[in-house]
C-alpha positions in Angstrom: 9.7 51.7 33.1 12.6 49.6 31.8 12.1 47.1 34.6 8.3 46.9 33.9 9.0 46.3 30.2 11.5 43.6 31.0 8.9 41.9 33.3 6.3 42.0 30.5 8.7 40.6 28.0 9.7 37.8 30.2 6.1 37.0 31.0 5.3 36.8 27.2 8.2 34.5 26.7 7.0 32.3 29.6 3.5 32.2 28.0 4.9 31.3 24.6 7.1 28.6 26.0 4.3 27.2 28.1 2.0 27.1 25.1 4.7 25.2 23.1 5.2 22.8 25.9 1.5 22.0 25.9 1.4 21.2 22.2 0.6 17.5 21.6 3.1 15.2 20.0 2.7 14.5 16.3 -0.1 12.1 15.7 0.9 8.4 15.2 0.1 6.8 11.8 -3.6 6.5 11.4 -3.3 2.8 10.5 -2.1 2.1 14.0 -5.8 2.3 15.1 -7.0 -0.1 12.4 -7.1 -3.9 12.2 -5.0 -3.7 9.1 -1.6 -2.2 8.6 0.0 -0.1 5.9 3.2 -1.6 4.6 5.6 -1.8 1.6 6.0 -4.4 -1.1 9.6 -5.1 -1.6 9.4 -4.9 -5.4 9.0 -1.1 -5.0 12.7 -1.0 -4.2 14.0 -3.3 -7.0 16.6 -0.7 -7.9 17.8 -0.1 -4.3 19.5 -2.0 -1.5 17.9 -2.8 1.8 19.5 0.2 3.5 17.9 2.7 1.1 14.6 0.7 1.5 14.6 1.1 5.2 15.6 4.7 5.1 12.7 5.4 2.8 10.3 3.4 5.0 11.4 5.4 8.0 10.7 8.7 6.3 7.2 7.5 5.5 6.7 5.9 9.0 6.0 2.5 7.5 6.9 -0.5 9.5 5.9 -3.7 7.5 7.8 -5.1 4.6 7.1 -8.0 2.2 10.6 -9.3 1.6 11.9 -9.8 -1.9 14.7 -12.2 -2.8 16.9 -9.4 -4.2 17.2 -8.1 -0.6 17.4 -11.6 1.0 18.3 -14.4 -1.4 16.3 -17.6 -1.5 19.5 -19.5 -0.5 20.3 -17.3 2.5 21.6 -19.2 5.4 20.6 -18.7 9.1 23.4 -16.2 9.8 22.5 -14.0 6.9 18.8 -14.2 7.8 19.5 -13.3 11.4 21.6 -10.3 10.3 18.8 -9.2 8.0 16.2 -9.3 10.7 18.5 -7.4 13.0 18.9 -4.7 10.4 15.1 -4.5 10.1 14.6 -4.4 13.8 17.1 -1.5 14.2 14.7 0.5 12.0 11.5 -0.8 13.7 10.5 -2.8 10.6 8.9 -6.2 10.5 9.3 -8.5 7.6 5.8 -10.0 7.5 5.9 -12.1 4.3 8.2 -13.2 1.4 7.5 -12.8 -2.3 6.2 -12.7 -4.8 8.0 -15.8 -5.7 7.5 -17.4 -9.1 7.3 -21.2 -9.1 7.4 -23.3 -12.2 8.5 -26.7 -10.8 8.0 -28.7 -7.6 11.6 -28.1 -6.7 11.0 -24.3 -6.7 7.9 -24.8 -4.5 10.0 -26.8 -2.1 12.7 -24.1 -2.1 10.1 -21.3 -1.4 8.6 -23.0 1.5 12.0 -23.8 3.1 13.0 -20.2 2.5 9.9 -18.9 4.3 10.5 -21.3 7.1 14.1 -20.1 7.6 13.0 -16.5 7.3 10.4 -17.1 10.0 7.3 -15.8 8.2 3.9 -17.5 7.9 2.9 -16.0 4.6 4.2 -16.6 1.1 3.1 -14.4 -1.8 3.6 -16.6 -4.8 2.9 -17.2 -8.4 2.8 -21.0 -9.1 2.0 -22.5 -12.4 -1.6 -23.8 -12.4 -0.6 -27.4 -12.5 1.4 -27.0 -9.3 -1.6 -25.9 -7.2 -2.2 -29.4 -5.8 1.4 -29.6 -4.7 1.4 -26.1 -3.2 -1.8 -27.1 -1.4 0.0 -30.0 0.1 2.9 -27.9 1.2 0.6 -25.3 2.8 -0.8 -28.1 5.0 2.7 -29.5 5.7 4.2 -26.2 6.8 1.0 -24.6 8.2 1.5 -21.4 6.2 -0.8 -19.1 4.3 -0.2 -18.8 0.6 -1.3 -15.7 -1.3 -1.4 -16.0 -5.1 -0.4 -12.7 -6.6 -2.7 -11.7 -9.5 -1.2 -9.8 -12.5 -3.9 -8.3 -14.6 -3.8 -8.4 -18.4 0.0 -8.6 -18.5 0.2 -12.3 -17.7 -1.9 -15.4 -18.6 -1.4 -16.6 -15.0 -4.0 -15.3 -12.5 -5.1 -12.2 -14.3 -7.6 -11.1 -11.6 -9.3 -12.0 -8.4 -12.0 -14.1 -10.1 -9.4 -16.4 -11.6 -7.5 -16.8 -8.3 -10.8 -17.6 -6.4 -11.8 -20.1 -9.1 -8.5 -22.0 -8.6 -8.3 -21.9 -4.7 -11.9 -22.1 -3.5 -11.9 -25.8 -3.2 -8.4 -26.0 -1.7 -7.2 -25.7 1.8 -8.5 -22.4 3.4 -4.9 -21.2 3.8 -4.7 -21.0 0.0 -5.7 -17.5 -1.0 -4.7 -14.4 -2.8 -2.7 -11.2 -2.8 -5.2 -8.8 -4.1 -3.3 -6.4 -6.3 -5.8 -3.5 -6.6 -4.2 -2.0 -9.6 -3.8 -5.1 -11.7 -7.3 -6.2 -10.8 -8.6 -2.9 -12.1 -6.6 -3.1 -15.3 -8.3 -6.4 -16.0 -11.7 -4.6 -15.9 -12.6 -5.7 -12.4 -13.8 -3.8 -9.4 -11.4 -4.3 -6.4 -14.0 -3.1 -3.9 -16.5 -5.7 -5.1 -13.8 -8.4 -5.3 -12.6 -7.7 -1.7 -16.2 -8.0 -0.6 -16.7 -11.3 -2.5 -13.4 -13.0 -1.7 -12.3 -11.5 1.6 -12.1 -14.8 3.3 -9.2 -15.7 1.0 -7.5 -12.3 0.8 -4.3 -12.6 2.8 -2.3 -9.7 1.4 -3.0 -6.7 -0.7 -0.9 -4.5 -3.1 -1.7 -0.9 -3.1 -1.4 1.1 -6.3 -3.5 3.3 -8.6 -4.0 3.1 -12.4 -5.2 5.4 -15.2 -7.7 3.0 -16.9 -9.5 -0.3 -16.4 -7.7 -1.8 -19.4 -4.3 -3.1 -20.4 -3.5 0.4 -21.6 -3.8 1.7 -18.1 -0.6 2.4 -16.3 0.5 2.9 -12.7 0.4 6.3 -11.1 0.7 7.7 -7.6 -2.1 6.6 -5.3 -4.9 9.1 -5.6 -4.1 10.3 -9.1 -5.9 7.4 -10.9 -9.4 6.0 -11.2 -9.6 3.7 -8.1 -12.2 4.7 -5.5 -10.0 4.5 -2.4 -12.6 5.8 0.2 -14.9 3.0 -0.8 -12.0 0.5 -0.8 -10.9 1.5 2.8 -14.5 1.3 4.0 -14.8 -2.2 2.6 -11.6 -3.2 4.3 -13.2 -2.3 7.6 -16.5 -3.9 6.7 -15.0 -7.3 5.9 -12.6 -7.0 8.9 -9.4 -7.3 6.9 -6.5 -7.9 9.3 -3.6 -8.2 6.9 -1.2 -5.6 5.4 -2.0 -3.1 2.6 1.4 -2.8 1.0 2.3 -0.1 -1.4 3.8 -1.5 -4.6 4.9 1.6 -6.4 5.6 1.0 -10.1 6.1 4.5 -11.5 9.5 6.2 -11.9 11.1 3.2 -10.2 14.6 4.5 -10.5 13.6 7.6 -8.5 10.3 6.6 -6.7 10.7 8.5 -3.5 8.4 11.5 -4.0 5.8 9.1 -5.4 6.1 6.8 -2.4 5.7 9.7 0.0 2.7 11.0 -1.9 1.0 7.6 -2.1 1.5 6.8 1.6 0.3 10.3 2.6 -2.8 10.0 0.4 -3.9 6.6 1.6 -3.4 7.6 5.3 -5.4 10.7 4.6 -8.2 8.5 3.2 -8.0 6.2 6.2 -8.3 9.1 8.6 -11.1 10.9 6.8 -13.2 7.8 6.4 -12.9 6.8 10.0 -16.2 7.2 11.9 
């Protein structure tokens, strides 16, 4: 009887082990099946160094970073840039763009384009003064780079929403476009879903965030807690064939943003999966 019990027990263990062995690996990030990618805007980590940034990205399984100058200075030389890229590569992260970079003079425009060239990216997210747009346009043609103007909602006079950016770039080189900040566009009373549909040919980058109201009084919250219709937004991204990065720019509790980052990335990936036909 004892021998029989032992055989039965071993058989059960074998079945359990076999069942566990047949379990599939964890699903890869849902955005890996999309034309677009989920990424991170460097400003999210304004209070943290690049090591903490990469650690947080790894925990959220995010692999695309828009590089800010507090992590890689504008005057970084070739050796420092190479070491930076090597650090990103060790964590399976790609620096896909630089910025936002504010530009008030032609000299600052020159420095930004030279910086992007040394870093090895083909996209600058920038905020140039209006009068500099013809000069920026010239540099876009000279360097063969895309330039995405970051809009700032009602907090700044420069480029408050997608309508304003479009008005200022529509007659310029087609590589002159926008970084559609979904939250800021909403806070200026606009509909980011409609704006993506209207202006998608000039949308080269997007900042992901949620807000509490379509006014200046609205403030940033974790993605999914505010008023933005993300299922409709994700569906529009697919409809227009967006191929860029949707980068989380988390602006709440920025000295301790980690739970908010995880919640926001988890939410948007859930929306991406559940709206997939």
